C-alpha positions as CSV (number, residue, x, y, z in Angstrom):
1,X,0.0,0.0,0.0
2,X,1.3,3.5,-0.9
3,X,0.5,6.6,1.2
4,X,1.3,10.0,-0.1
5,X,1.5,13.3,1.8
6,X,2.4,16.8,0.7
7,X,4.4,19.1,2.9
8,X,5.3,22.8,2.5
9,X,8.8,23.3,3.8
10,X,10.7,26.6,3.3
11,X,8.3,27.6,0.6
12,X,8.8,24.4,-1.4
13,X,6.0,21.9,-1.8
14,X,7.4,18.3,-1.5
15,X,5.5,15.1,-2.2
16,X,6.4,12.4,0.3
17,X,5.4,8.8,-0.3
18,X,5.5,5.8,2.0
19,X,5.4,2.1,0.9
20,X,3.7,-0.2,3.4
21,X,3.0,-3.9,3.4
22,X,0.5,-5.9,5.4
23,X,2.1,-8.3,7.9
24,X,-0.1,-11.4,7.8
25,X,1.0,-12.5,11.2
26,X,0.2,-9.3,13.1
27,X,-2.4,-8.1,10.7
28,X,-0.8,-4.6,10.8
29,X,0.9,-2.5,8.2
30,X,4.6,-2.3,8.3
31,X,6.5,0.7,6.9
32,X,8.9,-0.5,4.1
33,X,10.4,2.9,3.2
34,X,9.8,6.7,3.0
35,X,10.8,8.5,-0.1
36,X,10.2,11.8,-1.8
37,X,9.1,12.3,-5.4
38,X,12.7,12.2,-6.6
39,X,13.4,8.7,-5.2
40,X,14.7,5.9,-7.4
41,X,11.7,3.8,-8.5
42,X,13.9,0.8,-9.2
43,X,14.9,0.7,-5.6
44,X,11.2,0.8,-4.5
45,X,10.3,-2.1,-6.9
46,X,13.2,-4.1,-5.6
47,X,12.1,-3.6,-2.0
48,X,8.6,-4.6,-2.9
49,X,9.8,-7.7,-4.6
50,X,11.8,-8.7,-1.5
51,X,8.9,-8.0,0.8
52,X,6.5,-10.3,-1.2
53,X,9.1,-13.0,-0.9
54,X,9.2,-12.4,2.9
55,X,5.4,-12.6,3.1
56,X,5.4,-15.9,1.2
57,X,8.1,-17.2,3.6
58,X,6.1,-16.1,6.6
59,X,3.1,-17.8,5.2
60,X,5.0,-21.1,5.1
61,X,6.1,-20.4,8.7
62,X,2.5,-20.1,9.6
63,X,1.8,-23.5,8.1
64,X,4.7,-24.9,10.1
65,X,3.4,-23.4,13.3
66,X,-0.1,-24.8,12.7
67,X,1.2,-28.2,11.9
68,X,3.3,-28.3,15.1
69,X,0.5,-26.9,17.2
70,X,-1.9,-29.5,15.9
71,X,0.4,-32.4,16.4
72,X,1.3,-31.4,20.0
73,X,-2.4,-30.9,20.8
74,X,-3.5,-34.1,19.1
75,X,-0.8,-36.3,20.9
76,X,-1.7,-34.7,24.2
77,X,-5.4,-35.6,23.6
78,X,-4.5,-39.2,22.7
79,X,-2.2,-39.5,25.8
80,X,-5.2,-38.3,27.9
81,X,-7.4,-41.1,26.5
82,X,-9.4,-38.6,24.4
83,X,-10.3,-39.1,20.8
84,X,-10.3,-35.7,19.1
85,X,-12.2,-36.7,16.0
86,X,-15.3,-37.6,18.0
87,X,-14.7,-35.7,21.3
88,X,-15.5,-32.1,20.8
89,X,-14.8,-29.8,17.8
90,X,-11.4,-28.2,18.6
91,X,-10.0,-30.4,15.8
92,X,-12.1,-28.4,13.3
93,X,-9.6,-25.6,13.7
94,X,-6.8,-27.7,12.4
95,X,-8.3,-30.2,9.9
96,X,-10.2,-29.5,6.7
97,X,-14.0,-29.9,6.7
98,X,-13.9,-32.6,4.0
99,X,-11.3,-34.6,5.8
100,X,-13.2,-34.5,9.1
101,X,-16.4,-35.5,7.3
102,X,-14.8,-38.6,6.0
103,X,-13.1,-39.4,9.3
104,X,-16.3,-39.0,11.3
105,X,-18.2,-41.1,8.7
106,X,-15.6,-43.9,9.2
107,X,-16.3,-43.8,13.0
108,X,-20.0,-44.5,12.5
109,X,-20.6,-48.1,13.7
110,X,-22.7,-48.8,10.6
111,X,-19.6,-48.2,8.4
112,X,-16.6,-48.8,10.6
113,X,-16.1,-52.5,9.5
114,X,-15.8,-51.6,5.8
115,X,-13.4,-48.6,6.4
116,X,-11.1,-50.0,9.1
117,X,-7.7,-48.2,9.5
118,X,-4.8,-50.2,10.8
119,X,-3.1,-47.1,12.3
120,X,-4.1,-43.7,13.7
121,X,-4.9,-41.4,10.8
122,X,-2.8,-38.5,12.1
123,X,0.2,-40.4,13.5
124,X,0.3,-43.3,11.1
125,X,1.1,-45.5,14.0
126,X,-0.7,-48.0,16.2
127,X,1.6,-47.1,19.1
128,X,2.1,-43.5,20.5
129,X,5.1,-43.1,22.7
130,X,4.7,-41.0,25.9
131,X,7.5,-38.5,24.8
132,X,6.0,-37.8,21.4
133,X,3.7,-34.9,22.6
134,X,6.7,-33.2,24.2
135,X,9.1,-33.8,21.3
136,X,7.4,-32.6,18.1
137,X,9.6,-30.9,15.5
138,X,8.9,-29.6,12.0
139,X,11.9,-30.8,10.1
140,X,11.3,-29.6,6.5
141,X,8.7,-29.0,3.9
142,X,8.1,-29.1,0.1
143,X,5.2,-28.1,-2.0
144,X,3.3,-29.6,-4.9
145,X,0.2,-28.5,-6.8
146,X,-2.1,-29.9,-4.1
147,X,-0.6,-28.8,-0.8
148,X,2.4,-27.7,1.3
149,X,3.8,-30.9,2.7
150,X,5.1,-30.3,6.2
151,X,7.4,-33.1,7.6
152,X,6.8,-33.5,11.4
153,X,9.0,-35.7,13.6
154,X,8.0,-37.2,16.9
155,X,10.0,-38.5,19.9
156,X,13.2,-37.5,21.7
157,X,15.2,-38.9,18.8
158,X,12.6,-37.7,16.2
159,X,12.4,-41.3,15.1
160,X,8.8,-41.2,13.8
161,X,8.0,-38.9,10.9
162,X,4.7,-38.0,9.2
163,X,3.9,-35.6,6.4
164,X,1.0,-33.2,6.9
165,X,-0.5,-32.1,3.7
166,X,-1.5,-28.5,4.5
167,X,-4.0,-26.4,2.5
168,X,-5.6,-23.1,3.2
169,X,-9.3,-23.2,4.2
170,X,-11.1,-20.0,5.0
171,X,-7.7,-18.2,5.4
172,X,-6.2,-20.8,7.8
173,X,-3.7,-23.5,7.2
174,X,-5.3,-26.9,7.8
175,X,-4.4,-30.6,7.4
176,X,-6.0,-32.2,4.4
177,X,-4.2,-35.6,4.7
178,X,-1.3,-37.3,6.4
179,X,1.3,-39.7,5.1
180,X,3.8,-41.7,7.0
181,X,7.4,-42.4,6.1
182,X,8.0,-46.1,6.6
183,X,11.7,-45.9,6.0
184,X,12.4,-43.4,8.7
185,X,14.2,-44.7,11.8
186,X,11.7,-46.4,14.0
187,X,8.7,-46.2,11.6
188,X,7.0,-49.5,11.0
């Protein structure tokens, strides 16, 4: 966003401009630079290009943060003998509507035999170690045309790794699907 002001100084009218950008984390505008009408426009365009790259990077960081928050919360729920898919709706903040609809459908006793899963959908494991909730780390990411794949490791030695396929839904990064990495140390 550009903001312009005119100031009369020593009998000379000068046009001042400010370039601002919206910080998506704080939802506030941040001042990129002040310049007068004689400033070099190439410099301004270069700064705007860098700022859009920074915004894209911060958007990925938001996906990383959401993936970690979800995995810590989910593992804490499982360790407390709660099942987040059917117990309450806090999970709705982290998982897409379509994925939750399918998972809740699979929990219905009328359909559960035909759609049995051999491991937890979000951890891709039948066993959840006690230290997983306190040892969650986002280790890397990559993107494809479908989603931003966030690799999340569990355990003190980060021996179990899952891939959270993150998509934006109503402006929030949410999990659309999860894949396991069978060849990671300790994954079965």
